[in-house]
FISEVO-623880 format. One record per residue (C-alpha): residue number from 1; residue in three letters; x, y, z. Coordinates in steps of 0.5 Angstrom, whole numbers. Layout:
% residues N
   num   residu       x       y       z
   NUM      Ala       X       Y       Z
...
% end
This chain:
% residues 537
   num   residu       x       y       z
     1      Met     211     219     241
     2      Ala     213     221     234
     3      Val     209     226     230
     4      Ser     203     222     227
     5      Leu     204     220     220
     6      Ser     197     218     219
     7      Arg     194     225     221
     8      Lys     199     228     215
     9      Arg     196     222     211
    10      Ser     189     224     212
    11      Lys     190     231     210
    12      Leu     193     229     204
    13      Ser     187     224     202
    14      Arg     182     229     204
    15      Lys     185     234     199
    16      Gln     185     229     193
    17      Ser     178     226     194
    18      Cys     174     233     195
    19      Ser     172     234     188
    20      Gly     170     227     187
    21      Phe     165     227     193
    22      Ser     160     232     190
    23      Ile     160     227     184
    24      Leu     159     221     188
    25      Ser     154     224     193
    26      Ser     150     226     187
    27      Phe     150     219     184
    28      Leu     148     216     190
    29      Thr     142     220     191
    30      Lys     139     217     185
    31      Ile     140     209     187
    32      Ser     136     205     191
    33      Gly     137     203     198
    34      Leu     140     196     197
    35      Ile     145     199     192
    36      Phe     147     204     196
    37      Leu     149     199     201
    38      Leu     153     195     196
    39      Ile     156     200     193
    40      Phe     159     203     200
    41      Ile     161     196     202
    42      Tyr     165     195     196
    43      Ile     168     202     195
    44      Trp     170     204     202
    45      Ser     171     197     205
    46      Ser     171     199     212
    47      Phe     166     199     217
    48      Ser     165     200     225
    49      Thr     160     196     230
    50      Val     158     201     236
    51      Ile     154     198     242
    52      Thr     149     203     245
    53      Gly     146     199     250
    54      Asn     141     195     247
    55      Ile     143     198     240
    56      Ile     148     195     235
    57      His     150     200     230
    58      Val     154     198     224
    59      Cys     158     204     221
    60      Phe     161     204     214
    61      Ser     167     209     214
    62      Thr     171     213     209
    63      Arg     178     215     211
    64      Lys     177     220     205
    65      Leu     171     224     206
    66      Asn     173     227     213
    67      Asn     172     221     216
    68      Ser     165     221     215
    69      Phe     161     215     218
    70      Tyr     154     212     215
    71      Cys     151     208     220
    72      Leu     145     202     220
    73      Ser     142     201     227
    74      Ala     139     195     230
    75      Ala     136     193     237
    76      Thr     138     187     240
    77      His     135     184     247
    78      Thr     142     183     250
    79      Asn     147     188     253
    80      Pro     152     188     249
    81      Ser     154     181     248
    82      Phe     154     181     240
    83      Gln     150     175     240
    84      Ile     149     173     233
    85      Pro     147     166     231
    86      Asn     152     161     230
    87      Ile     154     159     223
    88      Ser     158     153     221
    89      Ile     165     155     220
    90      Asn     172     152     219
    91      Asp     179     154     216
    92      Asn     177     153     209
    93      Asn     170     155     208
    94      Ile     171     163     210
    95      Ser     171     167     204
    96      Asn     177     172     204
    97      Ser     173     177     200
    98      Thr     170     183     203
    99      Ser     164     182     199
   100      Ser     162     175     203
   101      Ile     158     180     208
   102      Ile     153     180     203
   103      Thr     149     173     203
   104      Thr     142     170     203
   105      Glu     143     166     209
   106      Lys     137     166     214
   107      Val     138     170     221
   108      Glu     134     168     227
   109      Val     130     175     228
   110      Glu     129     174     235
   111      Lys     136     175     236
   112      Phe     137     180     232
   113      Pro     131     184     230
   114      Ile     132     189     225
   115      Ser     127     194     222
   116      Thr     131     196     216
   117      Pro     131     192     209
   118      Tyr     139     191     211
   119      Asn     138     186     217
   120      Glu     141     180     214
   121      Lys     147     183     211
   122      Val     148     187     217
   123      Ala     148     181     222
   124      Asn     152     177     217
   125      Ala     157     182     217
   126      Val     158     182     224
   127      Lys     157     175     225
   128      Ile     163     174     220
   129      Ile     168     178     224
   130      Glu     166     174     230
   131      Glu     167     167     227
   132      His     173     169     224
   133      Leu     176     171     232
   134      Lys     173     165     234
   135      Val     178     161     229
   136      His     183     165     231
   137      Arg     182     164     238
   138      Ser     182     156     236
   139      Trp     189     157     234
   140      Arg     192     159     241
   141      Ser     197     155     244
   142      Asp     197     152     251
   143      Asn     204     152     251
   144      Lys     206     157     257
   145      Asn     214     156     255
   146      Asn     218     161     251
   147      Ala     219     156     245
   148      Ser     215     150     243
   149      Cys     219     146     238
   150      Glu     219     140     241
   151      Asp     218     136     235
   152      Gly     224     138     232
   153      Lys     221     142     227
   154      Gly     221     150     227
   155      Ile     222     157     224
   156      Tyr     226     158     217
   157      Val     228     165     216
   158      Tyr     229     167     209
   159      Asp     235     170     207
   160      Leu     232     175     202
   161      Pro     236     180     198
   162      Ser     237     186     202
   163      Lys     233     190     197
   164      Phe     227     187     201
   165      Asn     229     189     208
   166      Lys     236     192     210
   167      Asp     236     197     204
   168      Leu     229     200     206
   169      Val     232     201     213
   170      Gly     238     205     209
   171      Gln     233     210     206
   172      Cys     230     212     213
   173      Asn     233     219     212
   174      Asp     228     220     206
   175      Met     222     217     208
   176      Val     219     223     213
   177      Pro     220     230     210
   178      Trp     219     233     217
   179      Gln     223     229     221
   180      Asn     229     224     221
   181      Phe     226     217     222
   182      Cys     233     214     222
   183      Arg     233     215     230
   184      Tyr     226     211     230
   185      Val     229     205     226
   186      Ser     236     205     230
   187      Asn     237     199     235
   188      Glu     234     194     231
   189      Gly     227     198     231
   190      Phe     227     200     239
   191      Gly     230     207     237
   192      Glu     234     211     242
   193      Pro     234     209     250
   194      Ile     230     213     255
   195      Ser     234     214     261
   196      Lys     229     218     265
   197      Leu     224     212     265
   198      Gly     230     207     267
   199      Lys     232     200     264
   200      Gly     228     197     258
   201      Trp     225     204     255
   202      Tyr     226     206     248
   203      Lys     223     211     243
   204      Thr     220     206     239
   205      His     216     208     233
   206      Gln     209     205     232
   207      Tyr     211     203     225
   208      Ser     218     199     228
   209      Leu     214     192     228
   210      Glu     218     189     222
   211      Leu     225     190     225
   212      Ile     223     188     232
   213      Phe     220     182     230
   214      His     226     180     225
   215      Ser     231     181     230
   216      Lys     228     177     235
   217      Val     226     171     230
   218      Leu     233     170     228
   219      Lys     235     169     235
   220      His     229     164     237
   221      Pro     231     157     240
   222      Cys     226     154     235
   223      Arg     230     157     229
   224      Val     232     152     224
   225      Tyr     237     153     218
   226      Asn     235     147     214
   227      Glu     228     148     210
   228      Asn     227     141     211
   229      Asp     227     142     218
   230      Ala     222     147     218
   231      Lys     214     147     219
   232      Leu     214     155     219
   233      Phe     217     160     214
   234      Tyr     218     167     216
   235      Val     219     172     210
   236      Pro     222     178     213
   237      Phe     220     183     208
   238      Tyr     219     190     211
   239      Gly     213     192     207
   240      Gly     211     198     212
   241      Leu     217     201     210
   242      Asp     216     200     203
   243      Val     209     203     203
   244      Leu     212     209     208
   245      Arg     218     211     203
   246      Trp     212     213     198
   247      His     207     216     202
   248      Phe     210     223     201
   249      Lys     212     222     194
   250      Asn     208     223     187
   251      Val     210     217     184
   252      Ser     206     212     180
   253      Asn     202     206     183
   254      Asp     207     201     179
   255      Val     213     204     183
   256      Lys     209     203     189
   257      Asp     207     196     188
   258      Gly     214     194     184
   259      Leu     218     191     190
   260      Gly     212     187     193
   261      Leu     211     184     186
   262      Glu     218     183     186
   263      Leu     218     179     192
   264      Leu     212     175     190
   265      Lys     216     173     184
   266      Trp     222     171     188
   267      Leu     218     167     193
   268      Glu     214     163     187
   269      Arg     221     160     185
   270      Gln     222     157     192
   271      Val     221     150     193
   272      Thr     218     151     200
   273      Trp     213     156     197
   274      Lys     210     152     192
   275      Arg     210     146     197
   276      Asn     204     149     200
   277      Leu     202     155     196
   278      Gly     205     159     202
   279      Lys     200     157     207
   280      Asp     205     155     212
   281      His     209     162     211
   282      Val     208     168     215
   283      Phe     209     176     214
   284      Val     210     181     219
   285      Leu     207     188     217
   286      Gly     208     194     221
   287      Lys     203     198     218
   288      Ile     195     197     218
   289      Ser     192     193     213
   290      Trp     189     198     209
   291      Asp     195     201     207
   292      Phe     197     195     203
   293      Arg     190     194     200
   294      Arg     190     200     195
   295      Thr     183     201     191
   296      Ser     182     205     185
   297      Asp     179     211     189
   298      Ser     185     213     193
   299      Pro     192     213     191
   300      Trp     194     211     198
   301      Gly     199     205     199
   302      Thr     200     199     195
   303      Arg     196     193     193
   304      Leu     200     188     196
   305      Leu     195     184     200
   306      Glu     190     184     195
   307      Leu     194     180     190
   308      Glu     192     173     189
   309      Asn     198     170     192
   310      Met     198     173     198
   311      Gln     191     170     200
   312      Asn     194     164     203
   313      Pro     200     166     208
   314      Ile     198     169     215
   315      Lys     199     176     215
   316      Leu     201     179     222
   317      Leu     199     187     223
   318      Ile     198     192     228
   319      Glu     191     193     225
   320      Arg     187     187     221
   321      Gln     182     188     216
   322      Pro     176     185     219
   323      Trp     174     180     214
   324      His     180     177     212
   325      Leu     181     171     216
   326      Asn     189     171     215
   327      Asp     190     178     217
   328      Ile     191     177     225
   329      Gly     192     183     229
   330      Ile     198     183     234
   331      Pro     200     189     239
   332      His     203     195     237
   333      Pro     210     196     240
   334      Thr     210     200     246
   335      Tyr     216     204     249
   336      Phe     218     198     254
   337      His     222     192     252
   338      Pro     224     188     258
   339      Lys     230     184     259
   340      Ser     229     180     264
   341      Asp     223     177     269
   342      Asn     225     182     274
   343      Asp     225     188     269
   344      Ile     217     186     268
   345      Ile     216     185     276
   346      Asp     219     192     278
   347      Trp     215     195     273
   348      Gln     209     192     275
   349      Leu     210     194     283
   350      Lys     211     201     281
   351      Ile     205     202     277
   352      Ile     200     198     282
   353      Arg     203     202     287
   354      Ser     202     209     283
   355      Asn     198     215     286
   356      Arg     193     216     280
   357      Lys     191     223     282
   358      Asn     187     224     275
   359      Leu     181     220     274
   360      Val     181     221     267
   361      Ser     186     223     262
   362      Phe     187     224     254
   363      Ala     193     224     250
   364      Gly     191     226     243
   365      Ala     189     232     238
   366      Ala     182     235     236
   367      Arg     180     233     229
   368      Asn     176     240     228
   369      Asp     175     238     220
   370      Ala     171     231     222
   371      Asp     164     233     224
   372      Asp     163     226     226
   373      His     169     225     230
   374      Ile     168     225     238
   375      Arg     175     228     240
   376      Ser     173     235     240
   377      Ile     167     233     245
   378      Leu     172     229     249
   379      Ile     177     234     250
   380      Asp     171     239     252
   381      Gln     169     235     257
   382      Cys     176     233     260
   383      Ser     178     241     260
   384      Ser     172     245     262
   385      Lys     167     240     265
   386      Ser     171     235     269
   387      Asp     172     239     276
   388      Gly     180     238     275
   389      Lys     178     230     275
   390      Cys     181     230     267
   391      Glu     188     231     265
   392      Phe     188     233     257
   393      Leu     195     232     254
   394      Asn     195     236     247
   395      Cys     198     232     242
   396      Ser     198     238     237
   397      Ser     204     240     241
   398      Val     211     237     242
   399      Lys     210     234     248
   400      Cys     207     228     245
   401      Asn     213     227     242
   402      Glu     216     225     248
   403      Pro     215     218     251
   404      Glu     216     220     258
   405      Ser     210     225     258
   406      Ile     205     220     255
   407      Ile     208     214     260
   408      Glu     208     219     266
   409      Leu     201     222     265
   410      Phe     198     214     264
   411      Val     201     212     270
   412      Glu     198     218     274
   413      Ser     191     216     271
   414      Glu     185     211     273
   415      Phe     182     211     266
   416      Cys     185     213     259
   417      Leu     181     215     253
   418      Gln     182     212     247
   419      Pro     178     214     241
   420      Pro     179     212     234
   421      Gly     184     216     230
   422      Asp     185     216     222
   423      Ser     183     208     223
   424      Pro     180     205     229
   425      Thr     186     202     233
   426      Arg     191     206     237
   427      Lys     198     205     239
   428      Ser     196     209     245
   429      Val     191     203     248
   430      Phe     198     199     249
   431      Asp     201     205     252
   432      Ser     196     206     257
   433      Leu     195     198     259
   434      Ile     202     197     260
   435      Ser     202     203     265
   436      Gly     196     200     269
   437      Cys     191     205     266
   438      Ile     184     202     264
   439      Pro     183     204     257
   440      Val     176     207     255
   441      Ile     174     204     248
   442      Phe     169     207     244
   443      Asp     169     203     238
   444      Pro     170     195     238
   445      Phe     175     195     232
   446      Thr     180     199     237
   447      Ala     181     193     241
   448      Tyr     176     188     241
   449      Tyr     176     185     234
   450      Gln     183     186     233
   451      Tyr     188     182     238
   452      Pro     185     175     239
   453      Trp     191     172     241
   454      His     193     178     246
   455      Leu     187     180     249
   456      Pro     181     176     252
   457      Glu     174     176     249
   458      Asp     171     178     256
   459      Tyr     173     186     255
   460      Asp     170     188     261
   461      Lys     176     185     265
   462      Tyr     181     190     262
   463      Ser     177     196     259
   464      Val     171     200     259
   465      Phe     166     201     253
   466      Leu     162     207     252
   467      Asp     158     209     246
   468      Lys     161     214     241
   469      Lys     154     215     238
   470      Glu     152     217     245
   471      Val     158     222     246
   472      Arg     157     225     239
   473      Glu     150     226     241
   474      Lys     152     229     248
   475      Asn     148     224     251
   476      Val     153     222     256
   477      Asn     159     226     260
   478      Val     164     221     260
   479      Val     168     224     266
   480      Glu     162     223     270
   481      Lys     160     216     267
   482      Leu     167     214     269
   483      Gly     167     217     276
   484      Asn     161     212     278
   485      Ile     165     206     277
   486      Ser     167     204     284
   487      Leu     174     203     287
   488      Arg     173     196     287
   489      Glu     172     195     280
   490      Arg     177     199     278
   491      Glu     182     196     282
   492      Asn     180     189     280
   493      Met     181     191     272
   494      Arg     188     194     274
   495      Arg     190     188     277
   496      Tyr     188     184     271
   497      Ile     191     189     267
   498      Val     198     189     271
   499      Tyr     199     182     273
   500      Glu     195     178     267
   501      Leu     196     182     261
   502      Leu     202     187     261
   503      Pro     207     181     260
   504      Gly     204     179     254
   505      Leu     203     186     251
   506      Val     211     188     251
   507      Tyr     216     186     246
   508      Gly     222     184     250
   509      Asp     229     186     249
   510      His     233     182     243
   511      Asn     237     178     248
   512      Ala     231     178     253
   513      Glu     232     172     258
   514      Leu     224     171     260
   515      Glu     223     165     264
   516      Arg     217     166     268
   517      Phe     213     171     263
   518      Gln     211     170     255
   519      Asp     212     177     252
   520      Ala     208     179     246
   521      Phe     213     176     241
   522      Ala     213     169     244
   523      Ile     205     168     245
   524      Thr     205     170     237
   525      Ile     211     165     235
   526      Asn     207     159     240
   527      Asn     201     161     236
   528      Leu     204     161     229
   529      Leu     207     154     230
   530      His     201     151     233
   531      Arg     197     154     227
   532      Val     201     151     222
   533      Ser     201     144     226
   534      Lys     194     144     226
   535      Phe     194     146     218
   536      Lys     199     140     217
   537      Asp     195     135     221
% end
């Protein structure tokens, strides 16, 4: 696993915001509760929903102030089903603005009783996320083949000027000060082979999705070369690499935004863009949505996804912004890129038969400067109170730079702890799933609210949810709790993960010949083509 870039980013952001925090805190103490809520929603633009038995906590989070969370809580009569009242919703009447969570729509109190004055707003916030996911699931294709272009219409790939993609890859030496990033963007985004793990394994970086997707689209059987034969237009802009090259340089916002603005000017001159104002266009961005939504409060990232002309296209990201309908989460790239059905079957058989000597494992690092973070508690429980049932791989060391160490640990573990980091999602969730290790999720935004095309709505089939508030308050011993899950339950979850989910979570080799299985890429393309067909109907 590569050195965590987001960890470096978090430290940088905290330093820059330290002086502003005291001023903001003083100001906030003087305003009413309602204005307090509105300002936090507007400024921090991120919240997390945590389930505690019969309690829903909606927490507004800042990645700038030591990862602090400000939470509102509400009791429910169900456990935990997110049963927020349904609303009438379609592709056209969902606001793309985060401010849409502030509404005056009535909420059925018996389903979501809240004793705070914020009940309608909190309920609507959760409701909008749930409804967005329902819309995303409605775009899923029933096609089980690796191509779905029977109508003769397919995917047109723009031949962009090289400054928007290839030239960015050429700057890999200068992107990350403490490592040679070029080794991770080699081999069309797969990185260097890992001979120890066998065929199809590579040192793939979590930010390599743009290169992988581009290479696979170019070889897709539904690719067309005449724009008039296209129903979907793919824009191969490496926006994540564009963001990454400025992360550790002191440059102006105009410089950070420059390439994205140039791209939009280029697209606006294309007849195919003008025809539907970009609604049949798709971008694949290999970083989290927040990195493309810079606010006035932080110098981090670009504002690409806040631009007016970027609201219509579909954006595929490793972490979506939960209130934007056209943001869709797709899996982080893992280290496994099978070339054939047999590669997948061989791996399935290996991990289903694995001797899982560890009940629990955690690969990560503590965040001692984050008072509300649960990682230190999990590490303490794993290291000192587990009677040898839990294995901790300290990612402060170089071992987490070695994919072999990560995969070996997960293949030997029943459960893998997946607490949030600088943002809710983790590549490690997908590494654990493809290793047959049941992920333990502490925040719904880590997986449940992110990947509606690749993970099922019923999260109990493949994961265990534990309330991070309970962990933070030390009301639960995670290792003991997981030890109480029966062997039959574990086996049922593992078989579902290995045989139902795993093939659809990996990005196959660039020349993969998969007939029995659809990989993550094929699922994504089929759903995109289905979505565009529905749009044109």
